[in-house]
BAMARPA-665878 format. One record per residue (C-alpha): residue number from 0; residue in three letters; x, y, z. Coordinates in Angstrom, 3 decimals. Each point is the difference from the previous one (the first is absolute). Layout:
  resi  resn        c1        c2        c3
   NUM   ALA         X         Y         Z
...
end
This chain:
  resi  resn        c1        c2        c3
     0   MET   -40.695    42.713   -27.259
     1   ARG     0.170     0.043     3.800
     2   ARG     3.557     0.135     1.378
     3   THR     0.656    -1.603     3.387
     4   THR     3.199     0.248     2.023
     5   PRO     1.493    -3.191     1.444
     6   TYR    -0.726     1.183     3.521
     7   LEU    -3.658     0.565    -0.882
     8   ALA    -0.236    -3.497    -1.459
     9   VAL     1.359    -1.455     3.216
    10   LEU    -2.358     2.123     2.051
    11   LEU    -3.029    -1.015    -2.062
    12   ALA     0.939    -3.645     0.443
    13   GLY    -0.438     0.310     3.752
    14   SER     3.690    -0.245     0.876
    15   SER     1.009    -0.080     3.649
    16   LEU     3.341     1.645    -0.780
    17   LEU     1.254     2.430     2.585
    18   ALA    -0.871     3.609    -0.588
    19   SER     3.678     0.788     0.190
    20   THR     0.492    -1.501    -3.463
    21   SER    -2.447     2.319    -1.708
    22   LEU     2.494     2.737    -0.739
    23   ALA     2.501    -2.415    -1.512
    24   SER    -2.731    -1.600    -2.098
    25   GLU    -1.318     3.357    -1.202
    26   GLN     3.529     1.013    -0.921
    27   THR     0.329    -3.211    -1.965
    28   GLY    -3.232     0.848    -1.804
    29   VAL     1.393     3.378    -0.989
    30   GLN     3.080    -1.685    -1.392
    31   MET    -2.204    -2.265    -2.106
    32   ALA    -1.787     2.986    -1.414
    33   ALA     3.206     1.774    -0.931
    34   GLN     0.448    -1.202    -3.598
    35   PRO     2.234     1.408    -2.741
    36   ALA    -1.341     3.193    -1.525
    37   GLY    -2.492    -0.480    -2.774
    38   GLN    -0.935    -3.565     0.906
    39   PRO    -3.793    -0.488    -0.234
    40   ALA    -1.742    -0.359     3.312
    41   GLU    -1.714    -3.149    -1.285
    42   THR     3.371    -1.826    -0.048
    43   GLN     0.725     0.889     3.599
    44   VAL    -2.767    -2.127     1.532
    45   ALA    -2.021    -2.526    -1.953
    46   ALA    -3.611    -0.811     0.648
    47   ALA    -0.387    -1.561     3.408
    48   PRO    -1.568    -3.456     0.088
    49   ALA    -2.575    -0.629     2.680
    50   ALA     0.996    -1.926     3.099
    51   MET    -1.884    -0.947     3.127
    52   SER     1.105     1.704     3.205
    53   PRO     0.569    -2.587     2.738
    54   ALA    -1.057     2.578     2.584
    55   SER    -3.215     1.430    -1.437
    56   GLY    -1.079    -2.482    -2.644
    57   THR    -0.328     2.867    -2.522
    58   GLU     1.785     0.315    -3.301
    59   VAL     3.033     2.268     0.017
    60   ALA     2.619     0.903    -2.548
    61   VAL     3.097    -2.219    -0.030
    62   LEU     2.609     1.819    -2.017
    63   PRO     2.434    -1.767    -2.322
    64   ARG     3.430     1.544     0.514
    65   ALA     2.036     1.499    -2.785
    66   GLU     2.987    -2.042    -1.180
    67   MET     3.007     0.891     2.149
    68   PRO     3.690    -0.639    -0.687
    69   ARG     0.217    -1.895     3.315
    70   ARG    -1.513    -3.103    -1.635
    71   GLU     3.214    -0.758    -1.836
    72   MET     1.866     0.109     3.288
    73   LEU    -2.574    -2.272     1.620
    74   GLY     0.424    -2.630    -2.699
    75   ASP    -3.646    -0.215    -1.076
    76   PRO    -0.810    -1.044    -3.560
    77   ALA    -1.307     2.488    -2.514
    78   GLY    -3.671     0.718     0.516
    79   GLY     0.273    -1.364     3.515
    80   ASP    -1.451     2.936     1.944
    81   LEU    -1.062    -1.423     3.383
    82   THR    -1.277     3.161     1.657
    83   ALA    -3.711    -0.728    -0.361
    84   ASP     0.413    -3.522     1.363
    85   ILE     2.226     1.147     2.866
    86   GLU    -2.425     2.787     0.854
    87   ARG    -2.905    -2.428     0.147
    88   LEU     1.921    -2.405     2.235
    89   VAL     1.227     2.762     2.320
    90   MET    -3.458     1.535     0.285
    91   ASN    -1.438    -3.431     0.793
    92   ASP     2.280    -0.131     3.080
    93   VAL     2.130    -2.878    -1.251
    94   LEU     3.034     1.277     1.888
    95   GLU    -1.920     0.177     3.261
    96   ALA    -1.470    -3.469    -0.515
    97   GLN     3.382    -1.576    -0.742
    98   LEU     1.754     1.683     2.928
    99   LYS    -2.798    -0.435     2.532
   100   GLY     1.375    -1.480     3.188
   101   ASP     3.613     0.343    -1.203
   102   VAL     0.674     3.731     0.301
   103   GLY    -1.829     3.050     1.270
   104   THR    -2.822     1.433    -2.113
   105   ASP     1.918     3.264    -0.347
   106   THR     2.852    -1.865    -1.687
   107   ALA    -2.338    -1.308    -2.686
   108   ARG    -1.381     3.510    -0.313
   109   ALA     3.499     1.362    -0.597
   110   ALA     0.451    -2.408    -2.912
   111   ARG    -3.400     1.057    -1.323
   112   ILE     1.187     3.602     0.097
   113   VAL     3.063    -0.882    -2.080
   114   TYR    -2.157    -1.468    -2.752
   115   ALA    -2.418     2.939     0.086
   116   GLN     2.725     2.643    -0.074
   117   ASP     1.678    -1.770    -2.924
   118   LEU    -3.293    -0.105    -1.918
   119   PHE    -0.268    -3.778     0.531
   120   GLN     3.093    -0.737    -1.993
   121   PRO     1.700    -3.309     0.915
   122   VAL     2.463     0.299     2.868
   123   TRP     2.282    -2.843    -1.046
   124   SER     2.534     0.120    -2.807
   125   ARG     1.878    -3.120    -1.083
   126   ALA     3.059     1.173     1.900
   127   GLY    -2.088     0.663     3.090
   128   ALA    -1.714    -3.378    -0.148
   129   GLU     3.331    -1.804    -0.393
   130   SER     1.443     1.929     2.949
   131   LEU    -3.061    -1.001     2.030
   132   VAL     0.680    -3.679    -0.685
   133   ASP     3.632     0.495     1.043
   134   LEU    -1.169     1.739     3.162
   135   SER    -2.311    -2.887     0.882
   136   ARG     2.873    -2.448    -0.359
   137   GLY     2.021     2.100     2.422
   138   LEU    -2.616    -0.288     2.747
   139   VAL     1.983    -2.924     1.389
   140   ASP     2.510     2.585     1.257
   141   TYR    -2.739     1.228     2.352
   142   GLY    -0.900    -3.480     1.198
   143   LEU    -3.081     0.077    -2.241
   144   THR    -1.058    -1.987    -3.051
   145   ALA    -1.557     1.243    -3.217
   146   GLU    -2.681    -2.681     0.181
   147   THR    -1.328     1.176     3.344
   148   VAL     0.182     3.714    -0.820
   149   VAL    -1.059     0.290    -3.653
   150   GLY    -1.118    -3.491    -0.967
   151   PRO     1.554    -2.703    -2.135
   152   ASP    -0.232     1.451    -3.523
   153   LEU     1.218     3.571    -0.156
   154   ALA     1.868    -0.752    -3.244
   155   GLY    -3.300    -1.155    -1.478
   156   ARG    -1.554     3.350     0.878
   157   VAL     2.832     1.754    -1.796
   158   LYS    -0.576    -2.108    -3.098
   159   GLN    -3.718     0.735     0.198
   160   ARG     0.692     3.722     0.312
   161   PHE     1.828     0.192    -3.349
   162   ASP    -0.956    -3.081    -2.005
   163   ALA    -3.676    -0.674     0.728
   164   ALA    -2.251     0.342    -3.040
   165   SER    -2.706     1.803     1.945
   166   ARG     0.475     3.614     0.986
   167   GLU    -2.087    -0.639     3.118
   168   ASP     2.343    -2.830     1.007
   169   ARG     3.010     2.257    -0.445
   170   ALA    -1.693     2.744     2.017
   171   TRP    -0.878    -2.475     2.744
   172   ALA     3.617    -1.203     0.104
   173   ASP     1.256     3.575     0.393
   174   LEU    -2.124     0.410     3.119
   175   MET     1.159    -3.364     1.308
   176   LEU     3.641     1.054    -0.373
   177   THR    -0.850     3.101     2.014
   178   VAL    -1.645    -2.202     2.626
   179   ALA     3.132    -2.185     0.112
   180   TRP     2.309     2.966     0.556
   181   LEU    -2.251     1.388     2.732
   182   ARG    -0.002    -3.362     1.774
   183   ILE     3.791    -0.105    -0.156
   184   ALA     0.236     3.550     1.372
   185   ASP    -2.431    -0.949     2.752
   186   ALA     1.943    -3.156     0.907
   187   VAL     3.430     1.652    -0.003
   188   SER    -1.101     3.057     1.979
   189   GLY    -1.954    -1.936     2.604
   190   GLY    -3.310     1.491    -1.117
   191   LEU    -1.246     2.922    -2.080
   192   ASN    -2.875     2.310     0.704
   193   ASP    -1.015     3.619    -0.437
   194   GLU     0.713     0.185    -3.735
   195   GLY     3.037    -2.224     0.247
   196   GLU     1.712     1.445     3.029
   197   ALA     1.438    -2.564     2.378
   198   VAL    -2.636    -0.997     2.585
   199   ALA     2.212     0.933     2.945
   200   SER     1.984     3.053    -1.008
   201   ARG     3.739    -0.566     0.108
   202   PRO     2.798     2.538    -0.284
   203   HIS     0.544     0.983    -3.621
   204   ARG    -3.058    -1.938    -1.142
   205   PRO    -1.889     1.117    -3.132
   206   SER    -2.423     2.888     0.028
   207   ARG    -3.681    -0.278    -0.917
   208   ALA     0.812     0.551    -3.676
   209   ALA     2.880    -2.475    -0.143
   210   LEU    -1.892    -3.031    -1.267
   211   PRO    -1.393     1.504    -3.238
   212   ALA     3.449     1.237    -0.995
   213   ALA     1.569    -3.349     0.938
   214   LEU    -2.598    -1.937    -1.985
   215   ARG     0.745     2.057    -3.100
   216   GLN     3.730    -0.550     0.515
   217   ALA    -0.570    -3.736     0.247
   218   GLY    -2.146    -0.088    -3.104
   219   GLU     2.608     1.840    -2.014
   220   GLY     2.703    -2.569     0.737
   221   ASP     1.302     0.264     3.567
   222   ALA    -2.235    -2.119     2.212
   223   ALA     2.788    -0.663     2.515
   224   GLY     1.137     3.621     0.224
   225   ALA    -3.576     1.130     0.469
   226   LEU    -0.214    -2.290     3.033
   227   ALA     2.935     1.631     1.808
   228   PRO    -2.057     2.662     1.872
   229   PHE    -2.132    -2.753     1.523
   230   ASP     2.826    -2.260     1.169
   231   ILE     1.138    -0.142     3.628
   232   ASP     3.347     1.568     0.810
   233   HIS     1.296    -1.392     3.278
   234   ALA     3.367    -1.517     0.836
   235   GLN    -1.584    -3.180     1.355
   236   TYR    -2.328    -0.392    -2.979
   237   ASN     2.755     0.526    -2.547
   238   GLY     2.305    -2.349     1.878
   239   LEU    -2.666    -2.707     0.108
   240   LYS    -0.436     0.249    -3.769
   241   ARG     3.715    -0.632    -0.466
   242   VAL    -0.039    -2.881     2.472
   243   LEU    -2.979    -1.550    -1.775
   244   GLN     2.024    -0.228    -3.189
   245   GLU     2.980    -1.480     1.863
   246   TYR    -2.088    -2.783     1.518
   247   ARG    -1.599    -0.794    -3.320
   248   GLU     3.519    -0.471    -1.337
   249   ILE     0.737    -2.339     2.909
   250   ARG    -3.096    -1.979    -0.946
   251   GLU     1.174    -0.198    -3.611
   252   ARG     3.296    -1.451     1.263
   253   GLY    -1.910    -2.760     1.792
   254   GLY    -0.614     1.297     3.495
   255   TRP     1.006    -2.451     2.734
   256   TYR    -0.714    -3.389     1.498
   257   ALA    -1.482    -0.587     3.448
   258   ILE     2.240    -0.791     2.951
   259   PRO    -1.150    -3.069     1.949
   260   SER    -1.003     0.393     3.635
   261   GLY     2.186    -1.417     2.748
   262   GLU     1.987     0.895     3.075
   263   LEU     1.273     3.506     0.683
   264   MET     3.147     0.876    -1.927
   265   ARG     2.503     2.160     1.878
   266   ALA     3.453     1.348    -0.828
   267   GLY     2.462    -2.856    -0.364
   268   ASP    -2.676    -2.684    -0.329
   269   SER     0.330    -2.616    -2.716
   270   ASP    -3.277    -0.718    -1.780
   271   GLU    -0.732    -1.420    -3.425
   272   ARG    -2.454     2.875    -0.573
   273   VAL     2.734     2.667     0.178
   274   PRO     0.744    -0.109    -3.761
   275   ALA    -3.713     0.529    -0.648
   276   VAL     0.007     3.040     2.316
   277   ARG     3.019     1.410    -1.818
   278   ALA    -1.598    -0.566    -3.414
   279   ARG    -3.264     1.531     1.215
   280   LEU     1.731     3.215     1.083
   281   GLN     2.004     0.198    -3.231
   282   ALA    -3.187    -0.329    -2.031
   283   GLU    -1.301     3.220     1.576
   284   GLY     3.232     1.921    -0.547
   285   TYR     1.975    -0.723     3.149
   286   VAL     3.498    -1.178    -0.842
   287   VAL     1.679    -2.503     2.292
   288   PRO     2.545    -2.750    -0.782
   289   TRP    -1.390    -3.428    -0.837
   290   ARG     2.080    -3.145    -0.334
   291   MET     3.290     0.550    -1.884
   292   ASP    -1.696     1.032    -3.214
   293   LYS     1.219     3.459    -1.067
   294   SER    -2.733     0.228    -2.626
   295   SER    -2.615     0.242     2.739
   296   ILE     1.367     3.371     1.134
   297   ARG    -1.563     2.838    -1.995
   298   PRO     2.194     3.143     0.170
   299   ASP    -2.723     2.138    -1.567
   300   ALA    -2.324    -0.681     2.927
   301   ALA     2.558     0.106     2.808
   302   ARG    -1.009     1.875     3.126
   303   PRO     2.303     1.255     2.764
   304   ASP    -2.559    -0.799     2.674
   305   VAL     0.448    -3.733    -0.583
   306   GLY     3.786     0.052     0.025
   307   ALA     0.668     0.505    -3.719
   308   VAL     1.686     2.823    -1.887
   309   HIS    -2.440     2.581    -1.306
   310   ALA     1.022     0.146    -3.622
   311   ALA    -2.636     2.600    -0.832
   312   SER     1.564     2.592     2.299
   313   THR     3.628    -0.579    -0.972
   314   GLY    -0.300    -0.891    -3.654
   315   ASP     2.417    -2.879     0.576
   316   ALA    -0.634    -3.615    -0.840
   317   VAL    -0.368    -2.435     2.861
   318   ASP     2.559    -2.782     0.276
   319   PRO    -2.040    -2.915     1.324
   320   ALA     2.972    -2.241     0.774
   321   PRO     0.759     1.375     3.507
   322   VAL    -3.710    -0.111     0.878
   323   ALA    -0.449    -3.554    -1.228
   324   THR     2.881    -1.271     2.116
   325   LEU    -1.836     1.117     3.161
   326   LEU    -2.238    -3.035    -0.216
   327   SER     1.433    -3.341     1.084
   328   ASP    -3.273    -1.904     0.493
   329   PRO    -3.014     0.914    -2.166
   330   ASN    -2.338    -1.263     2.750
   331   THR     1.412     2.354     2.645
   332   LEU    -1.882     3.152     0.981
   333   ASP     3.139     2.138    -0.106
   334   ALA     0.559     3.665     0.858
   335   PRO    -0.683     1.500    -3.467
   336   LEU    -3.277    -1.892    -0.251
   337   VAL    -0.974     1.054     3.525
   338   GLU     0.565     3.650    -0.971
   339   ALA    -2.096    -0.470    -3.121
   340   LEU    -2.775    -1.514     2.118
   341   LYS     0.127     2.936     2.409
   342   THR    -0.412     2.417    -2.897
   343   PHE    -2.891    -2.050    -1.348
   344   GLN    -1.649    -0.057     3.430
   345   SER     0.327     3.760     0.473
   346   ARG    -1.713     0.503    -3.357
   347   HIS    -2.882    -2.272     1.003
   348   GLY    -0.870     1.358     3.440
   349   LEU     1.787    -2.798     1.861
   350   GLU     2.548     0.000     2.813
   351   PRO     3.385     0.123    -1.791
   352   ASP     1.593    -2.879     1.879
   353   GLY     1.177    -2.089    -2.958
   354   VAL    -1.956    -3.019     1.256
   355   VAL    -2.249    -1.899    -2.416
   356   GLY    -3.106    -0.597     2.108
   357   PRO    -3.719    -0.324    -0.832
   358   ARG    -0.583     3.704    -0.770
   359   THR     3.147     0.359    -2.093
   360   LEU    -0.830    -3.211    -1.849
   361   GLU    -3.495     1.315    -0.650
   362   ALA     1.430     3.214    -1.481
   363   LEU     2.543    -1.922    -2.107
   364   ASN    -2.740    -2.223    -1.413
   365   GLU    -2.315     2.779    -1.093
   366   SER    -0.129    -0.284    -3.789
   367   VAL     1.154     2.657    -2.424
   368   ASP    -3.543     0.122    -1.424
   369   SER    -1.319     0.800     3.457
   370   LYS     2.518     2.805     0.430
   371   ILE    -0.914     1.414    -3.399
   372   ASP    -3.658     0.026     1.033
   373   ARG     0.843     1.703     3.288
   374   ILE     1.918     2.727    -1.853
   375   ALA    -2.903     0.474    -2.410
   376   GLU    -2.477     0.201     2.885
   377   THR     2.141     2.595     1.758
   378   LEU     0.072     2.072    -3.188
   379   SER    -3.781    -0.222    -0.021
   380   GLN    -0.107     1.132     3.633
   381   TRP     2.071     3.060    -0.858
   382   ARG    -2.423     0.841    -2.801
   383   ARG    -2.967    -0.363     2.355
   384   GLN     1.715     1.994     2.721
   385   GLY    -0.839     3.288    -1.683
   386   GLY     1.558     3.321     0.846
   387   LEU     2.775    -0.034     2.572
   388   GLY     0.686     3.718     0.131
   389   GLU     3.235     1.841    -0.563
   390   ARG     0.946    -0.440     3.658
   391   TYR    -1.269    -3.022     1.908
   392   VAL     0.704    -2.798     2.473
   393   TRP    -0.081    -3.553    -1.342
   394   ALA    -0.229    -2.840     2.535
   395   ASN     0.079    -3.426    -1.653
   396   ILE    -1.145    -2.741     2.346
   397   PRO     1.795    -3.134    -1.338
   398   SER     3.377     1.765    -0.301
   399   PHE    -0.270     1.475     3.534
   400   THR     1.117     3.425    -1.229
   401   ALA    -1.205     3.607     0.051
   402   GLU     1.384     2.571    -2.407
   403   GLY    -0.365     3.716    -0.600
   404   TRP    -0.050     1.062    -3.662
   405   ASN     0.299     3.445    -1.524
   406   ASN    -0.196     0.793    -3.728
   407   GLY     0.797    -3.548    -1.042
   408   GLN     2.935    -0.420     2.413
   409   ARG     0.062    -1.975     3.224
   410   GLU     1.317     2.251     2.761
   411   ILE    -0.429    -2.163     3.098
   412   ARG    -0.393    -3.714     0.655
   413   MET    -0.380    -2.085     3.154
   414   LYS    -1.045    -3.395     1.291
   415   THR    -3.504    -0.607     1.303
   416   ILE    -1.930    -2.456     2.136
   417   VAL    -3.469    -0.789    -1.343
   418   GLY    -3.121    -1.789     1.183
   419   ARG     0.117    -3.694     0.744
   420   PRO    -2.028    -2.242    -2.325
   421   ASP    -2.978    -0.122     2.392
   422   ARG     0.132     3.808     0.387
   423   ALA     1.034     0.946    -3.508
   424   THR     0.957     3.557    -0.885
   425   PRO    -2.640     1.271    -2.464
   426   ILE     0.707     1.276    -3.501
   427   PHE    -1.117     3.564    -0.700
   428   SER     1.141     3.545    -0.762
   429   ASP    -0.566     3.117     2.058
   430   ARG     1.614     3.320     0.945
   431   ILE     2.211     0.705     3.002
   432   GLU    -1.444     2.796     2.136
   433   TYR     2.065     0.226     3.173
   434   THR     2.585    -1.607     2.257
   435   VAL     0.054    -0.497     3.759
   436   ALA     3.230     0.168     1.963
   437   ASN     0.191    -2.128     3.150
   438   PRO    -3.451    -1.488    -0.628
   439   LYS    -2.331    -1.630     2.453
   440   TRP    -1.255    -3.423    -1.019
   441   TYR    -3.750    -0.389     0.353
   442   VAL    -0.242    -3.772    -0.137
   443   PRO    -2.782    -1.102    -2.379
   444   VAL    -2.648    -2.248     1.532
   445   SER     0.881    -2.843    -2.354
   446   ILE     3.663     0.048     1.036
   447   ALA    -0.897     0.433     3.668
   448   ARG    -2.225    -3.078    -0.164
   449   ARG     2.398    -2.225    -1.949
   450   ASP     3.381     1.098     1.317
   451   LYS    -0.299     1.913     3.265
   452   LEU    -2.907    -1.623     1.825
   453   PRO     1.703    -3.414     0.439
   454   LYS     3.053     1.765     1.489
   455   LEU    -2.165     2.128     2.306
   456   ILE    -1.868    -3.063     1.212
   457   GLU     3.267    -1.731     0.758
   458   ASP     1.583     3.030     1.656
   459   SER    -2.045     3.041     1.012
   460   SER     3.220     2.012     0.382
   461   TYR     0.783    -0.441    -3.711
   462   ALA    -1.581     3.369    -0.849
   463   ASP     1.989     1.953     2.570
   464   ARG     3.283    -1.708    -0.846
   465   ASN    -0.360     0.777    -3.725
   466   GLY    -1.151     3.593     0.282
   467   PHE    -3.713    -0.523    -0.678
   468   ALA    -2.577     2.242     1.636
   469   VAL    -3.556    -1.318     0.371
   470   TYR    -2.990     2.298    -0.654
   471   GLU    -3.694    -0.624     0.418
   472   ARG    -1.558     0.553    -3.397
   473   SER    -3.328     1.322     1.302
   474   THR     1.513     2.704     2.236
   475   GLY     3.525     0.456    -1.274
   476   LEU     1.300    -0.394     3.527
   477   ARG     3.248    -1.808     0.681
   478   VAL    -0.283    -3.098     2.159
   479   SER     2.464    -2.416     1.524
   480   SER     0.718    -3.047    -2.116
   481   SER    -0.231    -2.221     3.082
   482   ALA    -3.556     1.249     0.622
   483   VAL    -1.249    -1.398    -3.309
   484   ASN    -1.328    -3.537    -0.310
   485   TRP     1.963    -0.994    -3.098
   486   ASN    -1.520    -3.491     0.123
   487   ASP    -3.180     1.595    -1.297
   488   PRO     0.323    -0.207    -3.832
   489   THR    -2.022     3.229    -0.355
   490   SER     2.545     1.958     2.029
   491   VAL     1.884     1.125    -3.135
   492   ASN    -3.240     1.575    -1.245
   493   ARG    -0.445     1.946     3.244
   494   TYR     3.610     1.000     0.625
   495   ARG     2.582     1.521    -2.317
   496   LEU     3.716    -0.678     0.130
   497   VAL     2.249     2.956    -0.822
   498   GLN     3.784    -0.303    -0.152
   499   ASN     1.706     3.311     0.729
   500   PRO     3.096     1.187    -1.895
   501   SER     3.093    -1.883     1.110
   502   ALA     2.835    -2.122    -1.278
   503   GLU    -2.351    -2.995     0.245
   504   ASN    -2.901     1.591    -1.881
   505   ALA    -1.139    -2.342    -2.770
   506   LEU    -0.134     2.881    -2.504
   507   GLY     3.569     1.093     0.587
   508   GLU     0.925     3.650    -0.049
   509   LEU    -2.225     1.116    -2.880
   510   LYS    -3.009    -0.967    -2.103
   511   ILE    -1.113     1.263    -3.421
   512   ILE    -3.749     0.252    -0.551
   513   PHE    -2.183    -0.217    -3.114
   514   PRO    -3.536    -0.413     1.431
   515   ASN    -1.710    -3.045    -1.528
   516   ARG    -2.714    -2.544     0.749
   517   HIS     2.611    -2.670     0.739
   518   SER     1.577     1.997     2.874
   519   VAL     3.376    -0.772    -1.553
   520   TYR     2.974     2.348     0.213
   521   LEU     3.821     0.100    -0.039
   522   HIS     1.874     0.004     3.303
   523   GLY     3.173    -0.956     1.811
   524   THR     0.593    -2.899     2.368
   525   PRO     2.145    -0.842     3.018
   526   SER     0.597    -3.485    -1.481
   527   GLU     2.718     1.116    -2.379
   528   SER     1.693    -3.404    -0.023
   529   LEU    -2.843    -1.338    -2.150
   530   PHE     1.300     2.037    -2.947
   531   LYS     2.897    -2.435    -0.231
   532   ARG    -2.385    -2.740    -1.141
   533   ALA    -0.523    -0.672    -3.706
   534   SER    -3.738    -0.613     0.398
   535   ARG    -1.652     2.644     2.181
   536   ALA    -3.732    -0.627     0.266
   537   PHE    -0.461     0.606     3.749
   538   SER    -2.354     2.964     0.443
   539   SER    -3.759     0.167     0.492
   540   GLY    -0.488     1.810    -3.326
   541   CYS     1.835     3.291     0.344
   542   ILE     3.384     0.495    -1.649
   543   ARG     2.977     0.415     2.308
   544   LEU     2.841     2.066    -1.432
   545   GLU     3.675    -0.597     0.585
   546   ASN     0.563     3.779     0.060
   547   PRO    -3.312     1.814     0.576
   548   VAL     1.655     3.313     0.857
   549   GLY     1.975    -0.183    -3.239
   550   MET    -3.214    -0.506    -1.968
   551   ALA    -1.707     2.911     1.792
   552   ASN     3.032     2.180    -0.672
   553   TRP    -0.194    -0.914    -3.679
   554   LEU    -3.684     0.934    -0.072
   555   ALA     0.857     3.365     1.538
   556   THR     2.827     0.710    -2.435
   557   HIS    -2.234     1.727    -2.543
   558   ASP    -2.950     0.705     2.284
   559   THR    -1.623     3.392     0.305
   560   ALA    -1.001    -0.194     3.668
   561   THR     2.809    -1.773     1.845
   562   THR     3.689    -0.836    -0.206
   563   ALA     2.184    -2.971     0.821
   564   GLU     1.562     2.028     2.807
   565   GLN    -3.414     0.506     1.606
   566   ILE    -0.711    -3.729    -0.150
   567   GLN     3.353    -0.869     1.538
   568   ALA    -0.537     2.534     2.777
   569   ALA    -3.454    -1.417     0.720
   570   VAL     1.386    -3.533     0.300
   571   ALA     2.866     1.158     2.210
   572   SER    -2.414     1.792     2.359
   573   GLY    -1.451    -3.304     1.152
   574   ARG    -3.465     1.558     0.007
   575   ASN    -2.988    -1.112    -2.034
   576   ARG    -0.303     2.448    -2.903
   577   HIS    -2.110     0.044    -3.183
   578   ILE     1.578     1.559    -3.086
   579   ARG    -2.193     0.543    -3.060
   580   PHE     1.525     0.041    -3.475
   581   GLY    -0.875     2.806    -2.381
   582   VAL     0.321    -2.339    -2.986
   583   GLN    -1.867    -3.296     0.143
   584   VAL     2.374    -2.464    -1.638
   585   PRO    -1.612    -3.140    -1.498
   586   VAL     0.807    -3.353     1.598
   587   HIS    -0.473    -3.284    -1.868
   588   LEU    -0.147    -3.368     1.724
   589   THR     0.453    -2.739    -2.612
   590   TYR     0.400    -3.774    -0.218
   591   MET     2.475    -0.656    -2.814
   592   THR     2.032    -3.195     0.187
   593   VAL     2.568     1.035    -2.627
   594   THR     2.157     3.116     0.188
   595   VAL     3.172     1.126    -1.786
   596   GLY     3.115     1.238     1.777
   597   ASP     2.098     2.986    -0.987
   598   ASP     2.343    -2.460    -1.729
   599   GLY    -2.850    -1.259    -2.188
   600   VAL    -0.094    -3.394     1.747
   601   PRO    -3.500    -1.308     0.817
   602   LYS    -1.078    -1.065     3.466
   603   PHE    -2.747    -2.572     0.395
   604   TRP    -1.562     0.461     3.414
   605   ARG    -1.823    -2.662     1.974
   606   ASP    -3.769     0.108    -0.223
   607   ILE    -0.455     0.505     3.748
   608   TYR    -3.793     0.367    -0.253
   609   LYS    -0.438    -2.923    -2.428
   610   ARG    -1.736     2.185    -2.583
   611   ASP     1.904    -1.185    -3.055
   612   HIS    -1.754    -3.277    -0.743
   613   ASP     1.714    -0.450    -3.370
   614   VAL     3.530    -0.749     1.212
   615   ARG     1.153    -3.118    -1.839
   616   TYR     2.878    -2.341     0.586
   617   VAL     2.280    -1.977    -2.266
   618   GLU    -1.077    -3.616    -0.078
   619   ARG     2.617    -1.694    -2.155
   620   TYR     3.242    -1.283     1.417
   621   GLY     3.032    -0.590    -2.142
   622   PRO     3.772     0.129    -0.273
   623   PRO     1.600     3.363     0.851
   624   GLU     1.716     0.046    -3.410
   625   ALA    -3.345     0.601    -1.721
   626   GLN    -2.493     2.733     0.757
   627   ALA    -3.731    -0.305    -0.596
   628   THR    -3.119     1.214     1.728
   629   ALA    -3.416    -1.503     0.415
   630   SER    -2.274     2.294     1.973
   631   VAL    -3.223    -1.309     1.422
   632   ALA    -2.660     1.311     2.302
   633   LEU     0.918    -0.356     3.649
   634   ASP    -2.995    -2.171     0.853
   635   THR     1.129    -2.611    -2.539
   636   VAL     3.428    -0.302     1.591
   637   GLY    -0.933    -0.169     3.654
   638   ALA     0.286     2.245     2.996
   639   VAL     2.525     2.814     0.193
   640   PRO     2.998    -1.016     2.146
   641   ALA    -0.714     0.835     3.622
   642   ASP     1.378     3.230     1.470
end
């Protein structure tokens, strides 16, 4: 009788398994051959039935596997050996066909390796399959749904795996459970490739061999634990997951009613909509007095930033009586409510003036369902973002902030000014290469044509008064601004404007460069008063930093080629100097409309570029005493309130 090792059977069947698995498979074959002493060789491997190779079309030996104790753990019935059926399905590329277009081909190959190395035994035990179902139900914590990731009937697959009459059906179900787990791992990680490694390598992400080990762990009963190496570990991501749950709880409590439009409401105004404003804020967790009803004040949700006692920090109960007596007229926009509105506005990218105007009313009337969707979308953006690096700069456009992160900790943060809507700052990632102290500003042709040419036509001395030198592009020679015919629209193509270093230079005292096709970089500005605004979309695409020298110093802190002292000295010299970094730190420009503060409180930023077309508003109006939400698409309600 011819004896064939498992690896040889796979090889004869035309397998496309990686050569790196051969040793493990051969070792497995040796283990199969190692039987108790004295056992006849004929009982080790039975006669091999003929099977057709999908690769060559020739008959090859498909080996039935010896009974193994693992079957009892798997939960298969007696006589339920599925190895031959699983082998046939695996060799017919069922895994690849089912995962095509969902995950990388190498991920399917990694699962194929698991089956081959385990001699085509089933991967999924009863405990593993049940844990997989539990894991799918928990996808809501990631802003995902089981239906969209694994399909509508995962429980049916589990039943098929253990209860189907046909061995082939049970074998098929085992592969489908593997496919389901791989799709979950792909969805949670933001994409798998290269044998299950995350597509964009992140710090502490799994190695090339991580997925096979994780798949076995899942099949044995810990589908959720096996997923841990593929999950994203970032303070913002983890905070968003917590916030998602909080807003789902708000939805379960009824959400909130819409506030009718009307005149502006300012401090001290009396308006019949004031109770609705108060109820709306309370529904989202802000605590402010309303009427004379003590029951409306929730001590467990009190917040010091809206004038209430913070019970969570003191451990003391809140006595609502003194707070309730502050309100003499429920229709009056009193001081505590104004403070609550200011807090709400600051958390929604609005000027914190305590006035209920069109923009504030728009933010108040966004539905809880819409906010839940925005949180879920931001989670998805983090998953798609890929690797950030251990040390990196994160500039988020809607929040007008730039931050420096190191080993999971934010070390520096500052305000930014970003591109106006018609000159939007692009979204991309790159690496910072160098900084320039006291930079010259070489005015781009597009900006010269749109912004500078009208001023030069009106006043030919504009260039001289604002520190601009004029150079002929063809020769590089400097010419007098008054000698140029600025009424000629082609003049900006023939002459270059260069602003020398000065207190009026548009780039400020320093710029930070990461060469890219967008010609976008980080820089300072002489218009520092603009940082006092809540909404700061004023630039032509570049990102202006509130403290560019501070950011450059942070970049130099752990650099191998320069120091913060060298950067400070270069700036103080007043001369134009280029300083190259030895370590190219990643920089990520993102557009995320929901972020989480250090206190765990979410901030919902205005969609300044109008990219979030799914924002929905509460349509139903009702008494403040009751809370309900009815979210509808914006185009069914009418236009967004004017800015």
